[in-house]
Every structure is written in C-alpha cells, then in structure tokens.
C-alpha angles and dihedrals in degrees: 000000000000114000105236095175092258120122112259117246120241091253091054092049091047091049091053092046092049090048089050091050093047091053093050092049090051087050093051092042090055091049091049092051091051090050092049091052092049089048093050092049092049096046095042094118095036133090098007103327121138112293133189123221112251112213109220127207121207105224092201098055101018092231119142123218125203092230146357091257090051089051089051096051093046097049100031091115089066091064096043090257140118131243090248089063106106090199097055090105093057091046089053096051092045089053098041105024097167095041103081129055134172112270122247117255089256095052091044090053091049097050090045088052091052093045090052089049091050093049091044089054091050091051092047089051093048092048091050090051092049093049091052093049089049091051093048091048090049091050093050094048095048116101117250120242118236122225 
C-alpha cells in the first residue's frame, strides 16, 4: 500500500503482519521440505528401508557368501555362537576385522546364480514330491473296478 502520510488503520497493520508471517511460514516450510528430503536420502538403508544384500568374501578361505547374515550363520561356530544368532556377523567382524571384504560384482553374480540354482532345485524337488502325493491320493480315492 502506498504511504499517504496518514496513520495506518489497525486492519492494515494486521494485514501487513499476516502477509509477513505467511511469507515466513512459506520460507520455513520450503526449508523443512528440503531437510526432510535430505534426511530420507541419508537414512535410506536404515531402520527398515530398502536394503541390498552385500556379498561377502572370506579372505582366509576365498569362499563368497551371499550376504552378511549368511556369513554369520556359516561361521558362527568360530565365535562360539550358533547359526540362529542374529548377531553372529557382528561378532565375526569384531573378532576378525581384516578377514572379510565385500565381494566383487562378478563374485556376487556367481554366488547369486548358485543360490538361484539351489532354490530352483529345491522347488523342483518339492513339486515332484507334491505331484507324487497327489497321484497317490487320487489312486487311493479312485473307485476300484470289479471283474
């Protein structure tokens, strides 16, 4: 509003104050949105976010494991633990800090292929067993022919 030398009414002063507050709220809202986006990026792998398995290579034996958890389960006995212990991996790296490294992309692809083949074989065996059970059940339920 143009300043005409007259004293501003209370409504005009309030309107200007509300406009200034609205501008400040918009500015703070934009800053908050920016902070939230940054926080989401930085915590993407934490607290239940999407995580990618990291293949681990045992530099002592050369064996590549499909994940940290699989490494912990396989080598739990080396740290006086059990395969059911969810913290076995952390115990391993605490006891042997230089023994384990992240597997190369080629090693990771190979171990993932082996794991996929192993799982496919298990599924195939389970399907064969189920088919045999269903055939046996159908044969037992079929009416017998009289001669």
